[in-house]
N, C-alpha and C positions, 0 to 999 in steps of 0.2 A: 481292084486292090492299089494302096499306093505304098510304095517302099520308101522307108526313111534313108535319105543318103548320108546322114551325118551323124548315126546313131552310135548304138551298144547292142551287144551281142550279151546274150544271158547266162548265168553261172548260177551253179547250185553251191551254197557257203557250207564248210565244214566249221564245225564248233572250235574252239580254242585246242580244244582236248583232242579234237581229232573226228568227232562222229556229227554228222548230219543231224541225227536227231535234237542233240544238244543243242546244234546251232539254232535251230527252227523252234526248240522252245525259248532259247534266251532271247531270239530276235523279236517273239510274238509278246515274250513278256516286259522286254523293257523299252518298246516301244510305244507311246501312247496312242490311242484312236486318232488324234487329232495332228500326229508327230507324222512327216514323210516316213516311208520305209527305210531309207538311205537320205542323210545327210548331203553326202559328198562321197563321188568315185575319183580314184586318183590312178593315172596308168603312168609307169613307169615316174612315179613322182611329179607327174604334170595332171591337173584337173582335167577331168572327162567327164563332158557335159552330153547328158543324153536330151534328144529334142523335147520327150516328156517326162514325166517324175518316173523315176523306177517304181515299180508296184511289188508289193510283197504279197505273192499268194501261195496258200499253205505252208507257210514258213520258207518260200525260197523266192528270191529277189530275180524279178523278171526285167528285161531292158530291150528296146529296139536292138535289131540284130545286127543291121548292116556295118554301121560305124565301127564297132568291136573287130568285127570280121576282119574289115580293111585294116584298122591300126594296129591288128596281130599279122598283118602281111597276107592273108589270105585272098583267093580272087573267089569273087560270089557269084553265083546267077539264080535265077529264080523261075520257075513254072508257076504261071499264073493260073492254068487249066487243074493241076494237081496241088497245087499251093505245097509245092516243095521247094525247097533250098539246098543248093550244093555250094560246098565252099572247099578250096582249095590250096595247098602250101606246100610245095615240094612235094613229095611222093605221098601224103598225106591228103586223103578224100574224105569230106563228113556231107552226109547226105541226110536228109530228115523232111519229113512230108507232118508240116501242121496238125497239131491235134493227136498225135499218135505218141505212144508209151515209150517207143523204140528209135533209135537211129541206129544209121551204119556208117563206120568208119573202117574204108578198106576192105570191106566185107565183113567185118565183124558186129555184131550187133551189141548195143549200150542200152541200157534204160534211161527214161526220161522220167523224174521224179514227178515234175510237173509240166504239162505238156505243154508246147508251144499256143500262142492264139493271135488272133489279127485283134486288136483294140483301136480305135477312132483310127484307122488307117495304118496303124504301124506294127511290123510283126513283132510281138515278144516273144524270147527264148530265155530258159535258164542261163545264168551268167558264168557260173563255174563250168559247166560242161563244156561252153565253147572256148573259152579261154583254155582250159587246161586240154583240149582237144588238139590245141595249135601250140601248146608248151608254156602256156602262160601260166602262171600261180595266182592265187587268192589270196588274200588276208582281211577278216574282219574286225573291226575293232567296235566292240560292240557298245562302249561309253560314249564316243562318239558318232556311231552309227555310219561308220566311214568302211568305204571299200578300197583297198589299194591292191593294184594289180600290177603285177610284175612279168614284161614279155620276156621270151626267150633271146639269147644273143645270137647263139651257134645250136646246131643240133646237137649231135652225140659226141661223147669224149671217152676215151677207153681208159681204164686205171692203168697204170704202169707198174706201182707197186704199193702192196696193203697200205691204203690210207683210212685213217677213221671218219665216218660221217658225225659230223657234231652238231650238237643243237643251235651253237652261236657261232659265230666266224672269229674265235680266239682259242687258242691252247690254254684253258685253266679251268680252275675249279668250277666254274660258273658255267661253262661248257660243255654238256654232257656227251660223252662218247655214244652214239647212238648204236653203232656197229662196226665193224672194219668191215672195209669194201675191198674184196680179194683183185689182185691184178688180174686183168682181162675183162672184169664188170664193165660193162657201158653204162653211161649216166648222162641224162640232159643238163646242161648248162641252161640255168637262168639267169643267173646275172653273175657279174664281176662284183663282189662286195667291197675290196681293195686288191692292194697288190699280191697279198698273201692268201686269200681266201675266194671262193667259188660256192654260190648257191647252187645246188645241184637237186635234181629228182632222180631217183633209182626207179629200176624196171617194174619194180614193188609198188611205187606212188610214195615210198619216202622221201623227204623233202629236209635237208640240212647243209654242211656246209662243210667243203673240204680243201687242203690246202692247195693254194694255186701254182705252189713252186712245181718246175718242170718235171722235178724226179718220178710226182705221183700222177700225173694224167699227160696225156697226149695235147690239151687242150692250150690251145693259143689263139691270140687277138692282137691287132695292132693296140688297141688302147691297153691289153694287161700289158703287152712289151713295154709300152712307154711308162705304165705305172713301175713296172718292174725296174726298170732301168733308173726312175727317178728314187725307188727306194735304194737302189745300190748305191747312186751317189750322196744320197742322204747319209747313209751309213758311213759311207768313207768318209764325207765332211766332219763327223765325229774324229777322226783319226789323223786330221790336219795336223802337223807339225810333229809327227811321230816322226824321230830319227830316223835314218838310214843306216843300216848296215848291210855291206854285201855278204850274204849267205847266214842272212837273219835264222833263226829255229822258226819252226813253223806253229811250235807249242805255245810261244807267247806274243804278247802284243806290244810289248816295249819298245823293239825297233822293228822295221822292215826293209827288203828290199824288193824290186820293182814286180818281180815273180811272187813273193811271199805276201806282198799286199794285195794282189790280185786275188791268189788263191783263198786268203782270207775272209776278205769281203763277197766273195761269190758264194762260200761254203755256209759263211754266217746268214747271208740275206736269201739266197734261193737254194741251198742244200746241194749246191753245184759242184760237184768234186773235179777239180783242175789239177792237171798235174803240177809239179813245184817248179819246174823251169820254164823259162818263157820258149824256148826253142820248142819242146813238147806240148806247152800251152797251145803253142800255134797249127798242132795239128788236130784240135779239138773243132768241134760246130761246123760251121759252113763258112767260104769266103763271101765277101762282102766289097765290093768299091768304095773307093774314097767317096762319091758323090751320092753314096746312098746309105751312109751310116746315121744310126740312130745311139742314143743314150744307153751305154751300157753294153756295146760294142766293144772288142778286144784288137786296139792299135800293136803292132810289131814294128820294132826298128832295127837297125841295123847297130850295134856297140862291141866295144873292144875286140875289133876284128872279125865279128862274126856277123852275119848277113842276118841273124836275129839274136840279139843281145839284150833289148830291152822291151819289154810291155807296158803299155799305159791302158786307161779305161775311158773311153770317147765321153764327154759330157755334154755333146750338145753345143751349138755358137761356136763351134772351131775351137774347143776349149778340150784339152786332156787332163786326167787326175792321175797322178805317178808319184815316185819317188825314185831318186838316184842320188842325190844331192844331201852332203852330211849338214850342209848349211841350210836349206830348206825342208830336209823331211818329205813327208806326205804334202804336196801342194797342187794347185792349179796351175795350168799353164796355156798358150795359146799353142796352136796347132800351126805355127807358122812355117816360110819356107826352109828355114832348117830344119825343123823334124820332118817335114814333107819330102827333105831332098833324102831323108835315110830312112824313110818310109819301107816297107817290105811287103806287108800284107796286114787286112784284118778279118777278124773272124766274129761269127754270131754265134753263142752259145748258148741262147735261149729265147 
């Protein structure tokens, strides 16, 4: 047998309504006999091409297995004598013998609706089964006969504070609350939809979106942190020029002092609750060095005879966003020698 070194893995498709039989019927009904079973496959938004045309067998899309295994980060091995494939990623091990109706994941048996088979020298297996085994998700677009696969970013995240699992990455009437995820529940992060939302899968197999704000889960990544830092600055820019007032009230946005501005921006964008004054804000999060700053980090400076009397948000490119002047109000400024000479500490709070 000859194995395909740049091919795809196999997946069982679920219908838009969530049941396999509905998808099988729909796929069979909407695909003319002369048309290919699948027009296109995308993995994380990029075209994914198989070495042979995907095949529709009993309503299940079958593709060469090796390429998708490898794209999903799994290490694959093949026993030609027993016609058995093994794939491992982290602590998860998948084992399957071609032609059988069951596969094994870490000692647990799972059913295989359409058995894998060897066709024209390629080992074909169901698409969804392999993709979801290693944390991927699959969406079928019937109108265009397109498969869209999303690979996972990281493993598990733990819910910190009760949060709604939603049908869409937004908190609006068009985004249904599927259920409340309680603190302590573990979910698998499929992808970062944007700075504010994560697409996740629950242990029960439900998929949806939860808030990416640090209040709700312990999930973090460099890319998400950068996006959230950019979101903080984008919101802060809307307040450029807002007048400075020492001791400004925190229940209004007509004026700010340095710490009330930081408090307001972090609360509005990330639901991060910071203390009112800069001295106490400097006790939050974790310390970070000047050479390791990223957008959204807090910088603290001496002022008014105090070791910590001023706070600013690091904006990247050696700039800070802050307020201290009645003439300038909220503004950007270069983190120059003057400010570095007064620098006391930097803290990372998300």
